[in-house]
N, C-alpha and C positions, 0 to 999 in steps of 0.2 A: 504494500500500500504506500501511498505518497505521504509526505510529511503532514499534509492536511487531513489525512485519514480517509482519502478516497482510493478507489481501486486504481492501480497503476496501468492496468489493461482493461479496456471496456469490451474486448472480445477474447474469449478463451477457446482453445481448440485442443482436441485429443484425437489422434488417429492411431489405431492399432489393429492388427489382424484379428479375425474372428476367434471367439472362444478363448480370449486372453484376460477375461475378468474386467472388461471395460465398464460394465454396469455396476460392478462392485465398487470400483473407484468413484463412479458418479454418486452412488448411494452415500458414501462417506462424506462427500462434499455437500450433498443435499441435506444430510442430517446436521452437519455443522451450521449451515446457513439457516436452517429452520430453528433448531434448538438453541443455539448459542447467539445467533444474530437476529432472529425474529424476522427474517426476510420473507417476501412473498414470491413464490416460484411458479412458473408455468412450464411444465414438463411435457413436451410433445414428441410423438413418434410417428413414423410413416404409416403404420398399420394399427388398427384398433387392438388386435391381439397383442402386439408389443406393448401398447400403452397399458393394457390390463395386467400384463406380467409385471411391469414396473410398479404398478399400484399395489399388487399383491405382495411384492417384495418389501415395499414400504410398510405395509400393515404388519409384517413380521416384527417390526421394531415398535410400532405404536399400538398394536392390538387391533381387534376387529370392531370395537365399539367403545363408546365412552364408558369408563368404569369397567373395563373388561377384566374379570377375575383370572382369566387364563393368559393374560398378556405376559410375554416373555420378559419385557422390561417395564415393570410397574411404574418406575419414575418417569418414563416417557409417556406411558398411557395416562398418567395423572395430569399431563399438560394438555391432553386432547379435550377440546370442547365440541368438536363435531367431526364425524367421518361420513362423507357422502359416497354412496356406492351406486348412484344412478348411472346407468349405462352411458358412457361417453362424457360424464360429468363427475368423475371420481375426484375426491378432494379430501385433504386432512387439514383441519384448522386447529391451531394451538393457542393456549392462553396468553402467550407472550407476543401475540400478533403474527406469528409465523403461519404461513399458509402455502400449501402446494396443491395445485390442480394438475391432473394428469389426463391427457386425451390424445386422440389421433388428429393429425393436422387436417385430414380430409373432413373432419367433423366440425371445423370452425372453432377449434378449442380457443378459449381465452377471450373471445369477442366481448367487448363491453367492459372489460376489467383492466386493471393496471397492475403490473408486476415489477419486481426488482431484477429478477433473473428470468431469462428465456432459455430453456434447455432445448436444443435441437438434436435429439437422438436420431440415429439412422440418417445422418446428414447427407450421405451419398444419394439419398432419394429426395432431398429438399429441392423445391422448385421456386422459381421467381415469384409466381403469384402467391404461393404460401408465405414467402418472405415478406411480400408487400402487405399481406393480411396480418401476420403475426408480430413482426418487429415493432410496429407502433404501440403494441401493448405495454412496452417498457418506456415509451416516450415520456410518460408522466409517472415515472417510477416513484413509489412512496418514499424511498430513501434518497431520491435525487441523484443516484449513482448507479444507473442500470448497467447490466452485463448480459451479453449473449454468449452462450456456450454451445459450440459445435462438437459433435462426437460421431465418428463413423470410420468407414474404410474407403479406399479409392473406388470411385464409381467405374463401372465397366465401360461406359461411353461418356464422352464429354459433350453434353447437350444441355437442354433446358433442365433436365433432371440432374441434380448434383452440382449445377453451376455455382450457386452461392458458396458451397463448401470448397470447391476448387479455387474460387476467387479469394476466399479468406486465407486458404493455405498459401497460395501464390504470393499474396501480399506479405505474409509473415516470413516465408523462407527467403524471399528476395530482399527483405528489409524495407519494402515500400511502406508498410504499416508500422508505425511506432507505438501503437497501443493494442497490439495483439500478442497474447501469450500462447505459444503453440508447443505442444508436446507430441512427438511422433516416434513410434518404435518401428524403425526400418533400417536395413543395412545401407551403407554408403554405395552409391553408384547411380548412373543415369541409363535407364533401359533404352532410351531413344538413340543412344550413341553406341550401343553394343551390337556386334555382329551376332549371327545365330550361334556360332560356336562359343563366343564370349557369354552369351545369355545362358546357354546350356551349362557351362562351367559355373556361372554365378548362382544359379538355382540349386546346384548340387553341393555347394559349399555350406557345410553345416554351421560354420560361424555366422553365415547370413541367416540361417534358421533361428539361431539364438538372438541375433540382433533384432529381428522382426517379431519375435514372440517371447515376451517376458515370462509367460507361463509355461514355456517349454520345460519338461521335466517335472512340472507341478500339476497342471491341469491337463496337459497333453504329453504324449510320449513321442520319442523320435520315430518309433515304428509307425505311428499314425501319420506323421508327416511324410515318411517314406512312401506310404501307400498313396497319399495325395499326389506326390511327385510322379509316381508311376501312371496315375490316371489322368492328370491334368496336363494341358500344354504348358510349355515353359512360361509363356506370358501370363496365363491364368494363374499359375503357381506364384509368380512374382507379385501379381496384384492381390490375390486372395490370401496367400499365406505369408508373404514377405512384406505386405503393406507398401508396395512400391507405386508411386505416382509418376505420371509423365513429367518431363522437365517443364518448368514454368516457361511460358512463352515470353516473359519479360526479359529473359536472357538473350533473346534474339534481336537482330538489328532492325530498327524501324525503317520501313521502306520510304515513307514520304514525310517530310517535315511540314509543320504548319505553314512556315514561310513559303515553301515551294508551292503548296496547294493554294494559298491565298493569292499568289502571284498569277495564277491562271484562272481565277474565279471571274465570272461574268455577272453583271447585274441584269435585271429583267429587261431594261431598255436596250441592252446589247444583243438580246436574243432575236433570232429570225424565226418567227412562228410558222412561216411557210416552208422552211427548209425540210426536205424529205429525209426520212430515216434510212440509213444504209444498212443497219443491222440491229437486232435486239439481242441482248444477253440476259439469261435467266439463271437464278439460283434460289435454293430453298434451304432452310435449316434442317438438321437431321431428323427432327420430329415431323417435318412437313406441315408445320402449322403457320409458317410465314413464307412469303415469296417476295423477291426483289426482281424487278425488270428494269434494265438500263437500255436506253436508246443511244445509238451512235449516229450522229448527224455530221456528215462530211462536208465541210465548208471549203472556201477558197484557200485558206491558209492553215486551218486546224480542224480537228475533229471534236465536236462537242459531245460530252457524255452527260446524260441527264436521266435521273430516275423517273421512269414512267409510272412505276408502282413500287411501293414498299409497304406491305400490309399483311394482315393476318390471312390465312388461307386454310381451307378444308377441302377434302376430296370431293365434296358435293359441288365445289366451284370449278371443277375441271372444265366442264363444257362451256361455262361462261368465259373462262380464261382463254380457251381455244378460239372462241368466236371473237373475243377482243383482239387477239393477235391476227386472226384471219382478216378482219376489217382493215388492219393497218399494214399487213404484209402481203396478202394474196400469195401468189407463187413466186414473187420476185424478191422480197426482202428476207434474208436468212435469219432464222432464230437459232442462237448458238448456246450450247451448254457444255460444261465440263463433263467428261465421261463418268466421273465419280460423284457428281452432284445428285442429291436426293430428288431434285426436280426431274431428272431423266426418267426415274422409275414411273412417275405419274404422267409425264407430259409427252415423252417422245412418241409413243404409239398413237395417241389421239391427234397430235399435231400432224404427223405424217399421214394419218388416215384422212384428215381434213384437206390435205394437199399442200401444206406449208413446206417451205424449204428449210429442213432441220439439219443442223450441222453439229456433230458431237466431237469435242476435242479430246484426243487421246492424251496420254501422259506427256509425250514429247511436245505436242502442240500446246498443251496448257502451260508447260514451262516456258515455251517461246512467248506465249501470250503474257505471262507475268513479266518477263524481261522487256517485252515491247511496251507495256504500260509504264514500267519503271523508267525506261529510257525516254518515253514521250513526256513524262511529267518533269523529271529531274534535269534532263539534258536538252532535249529539243524544245520543250515547252510547246508541244504541238497539239495538246489537248486542252479543253476547257471544261468547266462544270458550272452549274447554276448556284450562285452564292447563297441563295435562300434555302437550299436543300441541306440543312444542318446534319441530317442523318447520314448523307453521303460523305460529308466532310469528316464527321466523327469516325465513320468506318475506315476511310482512307488513312487518316492520321494515326489510327490504331493498328494498321496493318504492318506485320513484320515479315522479314524474309527468312523462311525456314529452309536451310540447305537440304538438298536431295542427296541421300547417301549414295556413294559410288558415282556421283556425277559432279565432279569439281566445277564450281562456278554456276551450277544450276540451282534454282530455288523455286519454291512455291509459297503461297501465302499462308500465314497464320495470323493470329490476333494477339496483341499485347495485353488485352484485358478481356476477360470472359464476359464482362458486362456489355460489351460492344458486339453488334452484329457484323459479321464479315461478309454477309450476303451482298450488300451494295458494291463492295470492291470486287467480289467474284463476278457479279453480273457485268460490271464495267469492263473487267478484263476480257470476258467473252465477247462483249459487244465491240470493243475496239479491234480485237483480233479478227472478228467476223467481218467488220467493215473493210478491212484491208485484204483479207484472203478470199472472202466469199461475196462481198458486197459489189454493187455495180456503181459506175461513175455517177456523179451528181448530174441531174438534168440541167439544161440551160434555163435561164429565167423565162424563156418563151414557151417552155414545155408545159403541157397540161398536167397540173397536179391535183386534179379533182377526183382522184381514185381513192380518197379516204386516208391517204398516208401523211397528211399534214400533222404536225405536232405543235404543241404549245407548252410553255413553261408550266411545270407542275411543282408543287411543294408538298413534301411528306415529312 
């Protein structure tokens, strides 16, 4: 704590492989905060079953009811003034003001109440909308010194699910956050930089087993871990048993500086609303719940990159999106996607069926496209963007160059901050490359442009 008696860190985190007693450590902390400090705690889990288990474990300390003659710890039971067992609203309230409510995040736990501590158990499943709903419950903390605690294991995929947890860890281990206390049990090493042979040797090193599992030899045996190693892939073993996270993107080089981006920004009066689009680039997030579409408009001296759409998406909207593109592209303007984009799974077939000119960039083409956009922004200054599209600016300035293994000098895009969408940058990359490789020359000013392919400035 600080000299003023406040918590030195407002965010706490613990990451350890499964079956290592994480919940036991949490119970010790919660007991101290409740009994000794009189704090109000909201304990949330991903699943209702997990929340119920946590509540039952707490009742082992406080008893099952007020004045419980069978309570294991009578002195703790004597502090209890209420135990609520209502499904989804379990709580224990103490005479010193301490309170703990336990619930599943999907059930809207904690709404309408204020707490000193927010416990995010199973943080690898924590999502942005849950964070937006839950973290304000500590904004008016009764103690005036709120803390959020994250506990979990590395998420299998980096997407909307688990993003807040990854973001907190990245800020802690890179030193970007000065008010995060992070405890992690994992061996030293960066999986992203290991060859397959190095990874195989890494997961077989028993010293790494011990580093990632403080309960090895206590709650679990080496024979158990040996069996897991035989059954799981090396990457799965590293994630699930060794508690290994991917390298934080913050260690990578930023692709575009704010200064370089602002130098090529255009205001609304500088845009030509009648200029035809040479190509559209499309990208989606891994969950396929958001879509970004970028238009590439080839002018006399530069190519203008503008977000035509950057919005939420559901599979029910596929037909509408296909028709939207058909009206603007017909069979002439190419629609370009990265081969590994989630958008390809949903859109490639219906777009082709409708008759649109669809182009899919393979790995080599996409690396070329990344290099092309980087060169156009930083050296040639041959592209522009609409200054009022803040989302595009934030995406571009948060884009980092991720080196491609065994391809010296080649890179692909990643993001420096998981809070930021990479989709606008990905869509712009595809659009620019498509305008050069697949697009047609700009029509003269006398050409008829009444085929519906006019564009106008849009702000998202």
